NUKOLDO-655074 format. One record per residue: x, y, z of N, C-alpha, C in turn; residue number from 1. Coordinates in pm, 1 decimal. Atoms other than C-alpha are relative to their C-alpha. Layout:
! residues N
> X_Y_Z_X_Y_Z_X_Y_Z_NUM
...
//
This chain:
! residues 225
> -31.5_-43.2_-62.4_-1403.0_-3375.6_1207.1_192.9_-46.1_71.5_1
> -116.6_73.7_-21.5_-1139.6_-3605.2_1342.9_112.9_31.5_-102.8_2
> -67.2_-12.4_97.9_-977.5_-3570.9_1023.9_66.7_157.3_-4.6_3
> -18.2_-121.1_17.1_-963.6_-3210.6_1025.3_118.9_41.9_138.0_4
> -64.3_-34.7_-116.0_-804.8_-3192.3_1401.7_129.4_-39.2_-30.1_5
> -139.7_55.9_13.9_-528.0_-3454.2_1286.4_59.0_88.7_-89.2_6
> -44.5_-41.0_96.5_-448.9_-3243.5_988.9_58.1_164.6_71.7_7
> -58.7_-117.6_-43.9_-405.7_-2907.1_1185.4_72.4_-30.1_137.7_8
> -51.1_63.3_-137.5_-260.7_-3109.7_1510.8_180.8_93.3_-15.0_9
> -179.2_-26.3_-21.8_137.4_-3045.1_1413.5_4.5_158.7_-32.3_10
> 11.0_-103.5_7.2_49.9_-2711.9_1303.6_-4.9_96.1_108.8_11
> 40.3_-4.0_-128.7_-90.1_-2625.1_1653.0_121.5_-3.7_92.0_12
> -120.1_6.4_-86.5_209.2_-2801.0_1796.7_122.4_88.3_-34.2_13
> -120.9_-62.1_63.3_460.2_-2603.9_1595.5_-26.6_141.4_63.4_14
> 41.7_-99.9_-43.3_286.2_-2284.3_1710.7_4.5_25.7_124.0_15
> -28.3_-24.6_-129.9_315.9_-2333.5_2038.9_131.0_-24.7_33.1_16
> -124.8_26.0_4.5_657.0_-2468.4_2019.5_95.0_185.7_10.0_17
> -94.4_-111.3_45.9_753.8_-2129.0_1850.0_-54.3_136.7_133.2_18
> 19.9_-141.5_-124.1_573.2_-1866.7_2132.6_35.3_-34.6_81.1_19
> -83.1_49.5_-106.6_750.6_-2102.3_2389.0_108.7_81.5_21.9_20
> -119.4_-65.6_-7.5_1062.7_-1945.4_2273.0_-19.5_114.0_-23.4_21
> -28.0_-154.6_-26.0_1044.0_-1623.0_2377.1_130.8_42.5_61.2_22
> -90.7_-46.9_-75.7_1292.7_-1381.6_2489.5_-30.0_177.1_42.7_23
> 36.6_-152.4_-71.1_1298.1_-1054.3_2718.6_133.3_66.1_-78.6_24
> -117.9_-69.5_21.4_1635.9_-958.1_2572.3_-64.1_34.6_-171.4_25
> 70.0_-54.2_100.2_1481.4_-938.7_2196.9_-111.9_109.0_-18.1_26
> 59.3_-134.4_18.1_1362.0_-620.0_2070.1_-6.0_40.3_-153.9_27
> 11.0_-31.7_123.0_1245.7_-487.3_1719.9_85.7_112.7_-22.6_28
> -104.3_-94.0_25.8_1497.8_-285.7_1561.4_-83.8_155.4_-56.0_29
> 74.4_-129.9_-16.7_1378.6_106.9_1595.0_56.8_71.5_-139.8_30
> -4.7_-117.4_107.7_1358.8_338.9_1264.5_-0.6_125.0_43.0_31
> -3.9_-163.9_-58.6_1457.2_648.7_1412.5_-39.7_128.7_-91.3_32
> 38.2_-98.8_109.3_1412.2_840.6_1068.6_-150.9_14.9_24.2_33
> 126.6_-14.8_21.3_1055.2_767.2_1058.3_-49.6_14.4_155.7_34
> 75.6_-64.1_-145.7_988.8_853.4_1436.5_-44.4_124.8_-2.7_35
> 3.1_-148.6_6.2_1048.0_1223.4_1362.0_-64.8_40.9_-144.9_36
> 37.6_-57.6_156.9_909.6_1213.4_1012.7_-185.5_-12.8_64.7_37
> 142.5_4.3_-14.5_500.4_1298.7_969.8_-75.0_-154.0_-17.1_38
> 103.2_145.4_14.5_247.3_1004.7_986.5_-28.2_-20.8_-144.6_39
> 18.9_63.6_137.7_173.3_1003.6_630.1_148.5_-9.1_-81.0_40
> -117.8_-6.6_60.7_538.3_1004.6_551.2_-11.7_-206.5_30.4_41
> 12.5_98.0_-39.2_488.5_648.4_751.4_-47.1_-87.9_-52.8_42
> 109.9_108.7_52.4_188.1_513.4_626.4_74.7_-21.5_-155.2_43
> -62.8_27.2_145.1_337.8_536.3_268.2_91.6_-81.0_-59.7_44
> -138.0_62.3_29.8_669.8_410.6_322.2_-18.6_-130.7_43.2_45
> 11.0_139.3_-36.3_544.5_86.4_492.1_-106.8_-78.8_-66.3_46
> 87.2_49.9_116.3_265.1_66.2_242.0_45.5_-82.3_-123.3_47
> -111.9_65.7_116.2_542.9_39.9_-14.5_72.0_-106.4_28.4_48
> -67.8_104.2_-56.7_741.5_-185.2_174.7_-90.3_-103.2_8.5_49
> 63.4_116.7_22.4_462.3_-423.8_194.9_-54.8_-91.6_-137.9_50
> 12.6_81.1_130.7_379.2_-430.5_-139.3_127.7_-63.1_-85.3_51
> -84.2_33.8_72.8_699.8_-468.6_-277.7_58.5_-127.5_80.3_52
> -46.4_122.4_-73.7_777.2_-734.9_-9.5_-46.5_-104.3_-88.0_53
> 100.4_90.9_120.9_510.7_-923.7_-253.2_44.0_6.6_-113.8_54
> -39.5_-23.0_155.9_597.7_-769.6_-613.0_94.4_101.8_30.0_55
> -30.2_119.7_78.4_851.1_-801.4_-719.8_82.7_-101.8_90.2_56
> -86.5_89.1_-92.1_1065.1_-927.6_-407.8_-68.5_-143.1_49.9_57
> 60.4_134.6_-51.2_846.1_-1233.5_-264.1_-31.6_-93.8_-123.2_58
> 1.9_133.4_110.8_908.2_-1489.9_-511.2_-122.5_-121.9_63.7_59
> 67.1_107.4_-86.1_790.1_-1752.7_-243.4_-135.4_37.0_13.8_60
> 131.2_-76.0_-60.7_475.6_-1547.0_-139.1_-85.7_-28.4_-135.7_61
> 66.7_17.3_91.4_378.3_-1530.7_-520.2_-36.4_-104.5_-38.5_62
> 22.5_141.3_3.2_396.8_-1898.0_-569.7_-109.6_-38.8_92.5_63
> 125.5_21.6_-91.6_147.3_-1930.5_-284.3_-90.6_43.3_-39.2_64
> 110.7_-75.2_80.6_-68.8_-1692.7_-410.9_-34.5_-81.9_-103.0_65
> 41.6_93.2_126.2_-78.4_-1867.0_-734.0_-62.0_-114.2_51.4_66
> 24.4_124.0_-38.7_-99.8_-2201.7_-591.1_-186.4_-24.0_45.4_67
> 129.7_-5.4_-79.8_-428.8_-2080.6_-369.7_-113.2_35.1_-132.9_68
> 94.0_-11.0_84.6_-584.9_-1991.0_-685.5_-50.3_-98.1_-117.3_69
> -9.3_86.1_97.2_-570.7_-2302.2_-883.4_-112.6_-116.6_31.4_70
> 108.9_61.3_-28.6_-858.1_-2485.9_-700.2_-151.0_9.5_-67.0_71
> 113.8_-56.7_-6.1_-1117.2_-2242.2_-744.2_9.7_101.3_-123.1_72
> 16.1_-119.0_89.1_-1219.7_-2005.5_-1053.7_-90.1_99.2_70.8_73
> 70.8_-154.7_-88.0_-1437.3_-1771.0_-775.5_101.0_65.4_47.7_74
> -82.9_-105.4_-60.0_-1285.6_-1476.8_-705.9_-18.7_35.1_117.0_75
> 34.9_-20.4_-125.5_-1472.8_-1430.9_-413.1_41.7_-73.3_128.3_76
> -104.1_119.7_-102.3_-1333.6_-1767.2_-252.6_156.7_15.0_-7.1_77
> -134.6_-42.3_7.7_-990.5_-1696.3_-369.6_55.6_146.4_96.5_78
> -79.7_-127.5_-80.4_-980.1_-1349.2_-184.6_-30.1_-27.1_147.5_79
> 14.6_40.3_-173.1_-1113.2_-1529.0_138.2_95.7_-74.3_36.2_80
> -93.1_84.7_-23.7_-851.8_-1736.7_137.4_139.2_120.7_34.9_81
> -65.1_-82.9_-52.7_-623.5_-1450.3_104.5_-15.5_108.9_105.2_82
> 38.5_-86.0_-132.4_-779.0_-1215.5_346.7_24.7_-104.3_127.8_83
> -38.6_93.2_-124.9_-764.1_-1543.0_603.5_171.2_-19.1_34.6_84
> -174.0_11.0_-11.1_-356.1_-1552.0_538.1_31.9_143.0_61.6_85
> -8.9_-120.1_-60.4_-349.1_-1177.8_582.7_-27.5_15.4_174.0_86
> 30.7_-1.0_-111.8_-527.7_-1173.5_898.6_109.8_-96.9_91.2_87
> -105.9_81.2_-104.6_-316.7_-1460.3_1046.9_167.7_58.7_-23.1_88
> -122.9_-68.8_-15.7_7.0_-1313.0_943.6_6.6_105.7_39.5_89
> -22.4_-129.6_-93.2_-48.6_-989.2_1065.0_-17.8_-14.6_147.3_90
> -1.0_78.9_-130.1_-109.1_-1160.3_1418.3_163.2_-19.6_32.1_91
> -103.7_60.0_-38.0_209.3_-1312.6_1422.2_109.0_121.8_-41.0_92
> -71.0_-92.9_25.5_401.9_-1042.1_1256.5_9.1_119.3_108.3_93
> -12.0_-74.0_-117.7_285.7_-814.8_1548.5_71.2_-43.7_89.4_94
> -48.1_48.6_-148.5_339.6_-1028.5_1825.5_181.9_-26.8_-45.5_95
> -149.9_7.6_3.4_700.8_-1110.5_1662.9_57.8_118.2_-3.2_96
> -75.7_-119.7_21.6_778.1_-739.2_1622.5_-11.9_65.7_125.5_97
> -45.7_-46.8_-155.8_707.6_-685.9_1991.5_41.2_-109.0_70.8_98
> -92.4_103.1_-106.1_888.8_-992.8_2103.0_-63.1_-85.5_83.4_99
> 76.4_93.3_-82.9_629.3_-1188.2_2230.5_11.5_-146.1_-46.4_100
> -81.1_112.4_67.1_724.4_-1451.9_1991.5_120.2_10.1_-67.6_101
> -151.0_0.9_115.2_1071.2_-1547.9_1834.8_-18.4_-125.3_-70.6_102
> -49.8_118.8_42.4_1103.2_-1782.8_1574.9_155.9_20.8_-80.3_103
> -155.2_-30.4_119.2_1467.3_-1857.4_1400.4_-61.7_-29.5_-101.7_104
> 27.8_35.2_109.2_1471.4_-1831.5_1063.8_14.4_-165.8_-75.9_105
> -52.8_141.8_48.0_1607.2_-2192.3_1001.1_-113.2_-58.0_33.6_106
> 106.8_67.8_-29.5_1278.6_-2308.6_1134.8_-150.3_69.6_-88.2_107
> 88.6_-79.3_71.0_1039.4_-2058.8_968.0_17.6_-8.8_-153.8_108
> -76.5_14.2_147.8_1222.1_-2057.1_607.0_-83.3_-108.6_-38.4_109
> 40.0_149.6_77.2_1161.5_-2444.1_534.1_-164.9_-19.8_20.1_110
> 146.9_15.9_-75.3_799.1_-2416.5_706.2_-74.6_43.8_-149.3_111
> 46.7_-89.8_90.4_730.4_-2140.4_445.1_17.0_-106.2_-134.6_112
> -9.0_84.4_135.0_854.5_-2366.2_146.4_-85.4_-126.7_12.3_113
> 105.1_110.9_-11.7_655.5_-2655.7_277.7_-153.0_14.3_-18.3_114
> 163.1_-24.5_28.3_346.1_-2482.6_276.7_-37.8_24.0_-138.1_115
> 19.9_-10.1_162.8_385.8_-2388.3_-81.9_16.7_-150.9_-78.2_116
> 2.0_169.8_37.2_470.2_-2770.7_-158.9_-121.2_-61.5_30.0_117
> 150.9_29.0_-47.1_144.7_-2824.1_23.4_-111.0_-5.5_-74.2_118
> 94.3_-60.8_67.1_-88.5_-2610.3_-140.0_14.9_-78.1_-158.0_119
> -27.0_50.1_114.1_73.4_-2733.3_-475.3_-49.0_-172.7_-2.1_120
> 31.1_150.0_43.9_34.9_-3116.7_-407.2_-143.2_-7.9_58.2_121
> 154.0_-9.0_-17.9_-310.8_-3029.2_-278.4_-55.3_10.8_-160.9_122
> 91.2_-67.7_108.3_-406.9_-2882.3_-605.9_37.4_-141.2_-116.1_123
> -23.7_88.0_114.5_-252.2_-3190.0_-795.1_-126.8_-116.0_61.3_124
> 67.4_139.1_-68.7_-441.8_-3481.9_-538.8_-157.8_34.1_17.4_125
> 164.3_-0.3_-5.5_-809.3_-3301.5_-511.7_-70.0_64.6_-115.4_126
> 40.0_-67.8_97.4_-1012.8_-3172.9_-784.0_-122.7_122.1_6.9_127
> 71.9_-67.6_-12.8_-1222.9_-2955.9_-607.1_49.6_75.5_147.3_128
> -44.1_-14.2_-182.9_-1181.7_-2705.0_-280.6_-53.7_-33.3_92.0_129
> 36.0_102.0_-101.6_-1192.4_-2845.6_38.0_-47.0_111.5_113.8_130
> -11.7_-83.2_-83.3_-1341.9_-2656.8_333.0_109.7_37.7_120.9_131
> -115.6_-28.0_-24.5_-1056.6_-2713.9_505.2_118.8_108.0_-7.4_132
> -65.6_-77.6_89.7_-865.3_-2521.1_286.6_62.0_139.5_69.4_133
> -15.5_-114.6_-21.1_-921.3_-2197.2_445.4_69.9_30.4_159.6_134
> -16.8_28.9_-122.6_-841.6_-2319.1_764.4_153.7_-34.3_-4.6_135
> -154.1_91.2_-27.6_-494.3_-2476.0_679.7_90.3_167.5_-72.8_136
> -48.4_-126.0_37.1_-430.1_-2105.7_501.5_48.7_64.7_76.5_137
> -32.8_-49.1_-106.7_-480.0_-1945.1_801.3_129.7_-50.4_113.4_138
> -82.6_59.7_-104.6_-245.5_-2171.3_999.7_156.2_1.3_-89.9_139
> -147.6_-4.3_57.0_31.3_-2113.7_711.4_28.9_141.6_-10.7_140
> -16.2_-141.5_-0.7_-27.9_-1730.9_746.6_81.5_16.3_101.9_141
> -87.0_-26.5_-121.7_86.9_-1767.2_1118.1_129.3_6.5_-46.1_142
> -120.0_8.0_28.1_378.7_-1909.7_1010.9_94.3_107.8_-120.0_143
> -55.0_-107.9_76.6_461.4_-1668.0_700.7_12.3_140.7_77.1_144
> 18.2_-135.8_-79.6_404.5_-1374.2_947.6_126.7_-36.4_67.2_145
> -182.7_20.0_-78.2_728.5_-1491.4_1127.7_76.6_36.1_-77.6_146
> -78.8_-21.3_127.0_900.3_-1475.3_813.8_-5.5_124.6_-58.7_147
> 5.1_-162.0_38.2_788.1_-1138.7_704.6_76.9_73.5_132.9_148
> -45.3_-72.1_-100.4_903.0_-1014.5_1057.3_115.9_29.3_9.9_149
> -125.6_18.9_42.2_1250.5_-1125.0_994.0_60.5_114.3_-81.3_150
> 1.0_-98.1_96.4_1221.6_-915.4_691.8_23.5_152.3_59.4_151
> 39.3_-132.1_-49.7_1074.6_-619.8_855.7_99.9_82.3_95.2_152
> -95.1_-51.9_-74.6_1312.4_-617.7_1144.1_131.3_36.0_-51.0_153
> -80.0_-56.2_63.0_1592.4_-547.0_917.6_-13.0_169.8_-17.3_154
> 42.5_-141.0_40.3_1433.4_-201.5_848.9_-21.4_48.5_103.3_155
> -20.2_-81.9_-147.1_1316.7_-145.5_1189.3_-163.9_64.7_-11.7_156
> 121.7_-29.2_-56.6_966.6_7.2_1356.4_21.8_140.1_40.6_157
> -7.4_-115.2_-128.0_922.1_373.1_1485.9_-95.5_-47.0_106.6_158
> 67.7_10.3_-89.3_820.2_341.8_1812.0_-114.2_53.1_30.9_159
> 107.4_-92.8_-36.4_580.9_610.7_1854.2_-111.5_-13.3_-143.1_160
> 68.5_14.1_135.6_401.1_484.4_1508.5_8.6_-156.4_-29.3_161
> -41.6_165.4_23.0_419.9_87.7_1579.2_-129.1_-34.7_-83.5_162
> 131.3_83.4_24.7_63.7_-4.7_1517.6_-42.1_50.3_-160.3_163
> -3.8_-46.7_192.0_31.2_281.4_1193.0_67.5_-79.1_-112.4_164
> -78.4_49.2_57.2_313.1_106.1_1065.6_-22.9_-128.2_-61.3_165
> 27.8_188.2_-27.1_229.3_-279.5_1141.7_-104.4_11.6_-121.0_166
> 148.0_13.6_102.3_-113.7_-204.5_926.6_11.9_57.7_-105.4_167
> -22.0_-35.3_146.0_29.8_-27.1_666.9_73.0_-67.4_-67.6_168
> -80.4_162.0_80.8_281.6_-322.0_570.0_-53.7_-86.3_2.8_169
> 107.2_87.8_21.0_0.7_-524.1_610.9_-83.3_46.4_-116.7_170
> 105.9_-48.3_113.6_-235.7_-335.8_397.8_72.6_-28.3_-131.2_171
> -80.8_6.6_119.9_65.6_-333.0_125.2_-13.1_-120.6_-58.5_172
> -18.0_109.5_37.5_97.5_-696.3_139.0_-126.3_-38.6_-26.5_173
> 145.9_77.0_64.8_-281.4_-780.5_70.3_-25.4_72.6_-95.1_174
> 41.7_-41.0_138.1_-259.4_-567.2_-216.7_66.4_-45.0_-63.1_175
> -84.3_52.1_101.8_23.0_-697.7_-348.5_-56.4_-163.4_-18.0_176
> 110.6_85.9_10.8_-194.0_-1024.0_-294.2_-80.1_5.0_-107.0_177
> 115.0_-12.5_95.2_-484.7_-918.3_-463.9_44.8_31.3_-184.4_178
> -45.5_-47.8_130.6_-251.7_-774.3_-767.8_33.3_-140.0_-45.3_179
> -46.3_146.4_35.9_-128.7_-1136.2_-796.9_-137.3_-61.8_-37.1_180
> 119.7_48.8_17.3_-497.4_-1273.4_-759.7_-106.8_71.2_-139.9_181
> 48.4_-85.2_136.0_-624.9_-1024.9_-1047.3_19.5_-20.4_-136.2_182
> -65.5_3.2_142.9_-363.0_-1102.4_-1284.8_-33.2_-173.0_-43.4_183
> -22.9_137.0_20.8_-398.9_-1478.0_-1213.8_-183.7_-43.6_-86.0_184
> 134.7_-1.2_62.2_-776.8_-1434.2_-1271.4_-49.3_13.0_-133.3_185
> -1.7_-13.4_112.1_-751.2_-1251.7_-1584.8_53.9_-55.7_-113.3_186
> -69.3_45.2_76.2_-493.4_-1390.9_-1741.9_-34.8_-159.7_-11.9_187
> 50.2_181.0_-5.7_-606.7_-1796.2_-1640.9_-92.7_-20.6_17.4_188
> 120.4_78.9_-15.1_-893.4_-1847.4_-1481.3_-118.6_52.6_-49.4_189
> 82.2_-30.4_41.7_-1126.2_-1645.6_-1658.3_-11.5_-57.7_-154.4_190
> 40.2_56.5_111.0_-1049.1_-1735.7_-1979.4_47.8_-146.1_-43.0_191
> -37.9_109.6_28.9_-912.1_-2068.2_-1940.9_-86.8_-108.7_103.5_192
> 79.4_121.0_-97.6_-1122.8_-2254.5_-1634.5_-87.0_-37.9_-26.4_193
> 129.0_47.0_22.8_-1413.0_-2342.2_-1797.0_31.1_-125.9_-165.9_194
> -33.5_128.4_110.6_-1198.4_-2576.9_-2087.3_-3.9_-88.7_43.6_195
> -19.8_99.4_-25.4_-1223.2_-2869.0_-2098.4_105.6_-91.7_63.1_196
> -167.9_19.2_-44.5_-848.3_-2972.3_-2039.1_65.1_107.0_84.6_197
> -84.1_-86.2_-100.0_-797.0_-2679.7_-1789.1_116.1_-95.7_94.4_198
> -55.1_102.7_-92.3_-716.7_-2936.7_-1512.9_148.6_-65.6_-51.5_199
> -98.2_56.4_69.2_-507.8_-3131.8_-1724.9_163.3_106.1_-42.3_200
> -126.2_-70.9_73.3_-296.5_-2872.6_-1913.2_48.6_118.9_80.4_201
> -87.4_-148.2_-105.4_-280.6_-2568.8_-1637.8_-6.1_-38.8_116.9_202
> -19.2_8.5_-139.1_-350.8_-2674.2_-1280.4_110.2_-109.8_-1.3_203
> -92.3_131.2_-52.0_-174.2_-2999.2_-1287.2_159.3_36.2_-45.3_204
> -118.8_2.2_45.6_137.6_-2875.9_-1497.0_62.7_124.1_104.5_205
> -40.4_-141.5_-90.4_173.3_-2523.9_-1278.6_-6.3_-77.6_116.7_206
> -31.4_64.8_-105.7_141.1_-2715.4_-971.7_82.9_-75.9_19.3_207
> -142.7_65.4_-10.4_406.7_-2937.3_-1051.9_107.6_87.2_3.9_208
> -128.4_-65.2_27.7_639.6_-2662.7_-1138.3_13.7_82.5_107.2_209
> -34.5_-39.6_-96.2_545.4_-2462.4_-833.9_54.2_-103.9_98.8_210
> -69.9_103.9_-106.5_608.8_-2794.5_-597.7_104.9_-47.5_-18.2_211
> -107.4_66.0_56.0_902.8_-2878.4_-810.3_98.3_116.7_124.4_212
> -81.7_-140.8_-78.2_1047.0_-2499.7_-675.4_-14.3_-4.4_127.0_213
> 15.2_26.9_-144.5_925.4_-2528.5_-337.1_65.1_-124.7_95.2_214
> -116.8_100.5_-55.8_1107.1_-2869.5_-286.8_104.6_12.9_-11.1_215
> -144.5_-21.3_21.0_1394.4_-2755.6_-387.1_41.7_131.5_90.0_216
> -38.7_-133.5_-125.2_1367.5_-2408.3_-138.5_0.8_-90.5_121.2_217
> 21.7_64.1_-132.1_1288.9_-2661.7_134.2_117.9_-102.6_9.9_218
> -89.5_92.5_-27.1_1561.8_-2895.4_79.5_150.7_114.2_-6.3_219
> -88.5_-77.8_-1.9_1799.4_-2569.5_24.4_28.8_31.4_140.5_220
> 26.0_-77.6_-110.5_1676.4_-2383.8_321.8_30.1_-81.1_164.3_221
> -32.0_53.5_-102.0_1699.6_-2715.3_568.2_177.1_-31.7_-9.3_222
> -132.0_43.7_14.3_2036.4_-2840.1_439.5_119.4_141.4_-25.5_223
> -117.5_-86.4_41.9_2245.4_-2505.8_323.0_-39.6_155.9_56.5_224
> -14.6_-120.9_-34.6_2136.5_-2233.2_508.6_15.6_34.6_176.1_225
//
């Protein structure tokens, strides 16, 4: 238990720091066009927006989800991780859009790439999924939600359909994640995970590739953004 707590401590401290950086001046951008549109139009718009934010635009989130798939070949276990991630980012996305928490992109974006790097390294060091993974995925989801908020704020939300729009966006994100998981399962896990050299020829090389890209992003986001 002590090891788990010490692992989570940096993320808890970071979250408290970000929550502390509040501002009464900041408010989300208002989408005036959808304020006047029928509610089904808003639902479809933000549902599609959430999906396309993952596929094809969210390459970093795609790599994160692929990384989550590599330590277990059980689709149920992988979907639980994706659900924990979605619940977490839904919380911070809504709080960010309501101006309850504000996180500068200069802080959030490097942490997002570090979360991808962490998962990749964990895949290389461990041979099986540990119970703490879902807790870490939830913590990472809190950070990713702040990144989603930065992108969503560029488009804005209708004031009279705020909750509906947020929920629709998150459902779209979840559908995007499930699509990636199903693709990985059908193309990699189902046909290859029982093979003798699966870890040597699939898990390790893919994790090295994902980790290398994430490390590059981290350096780029820390020093060049």
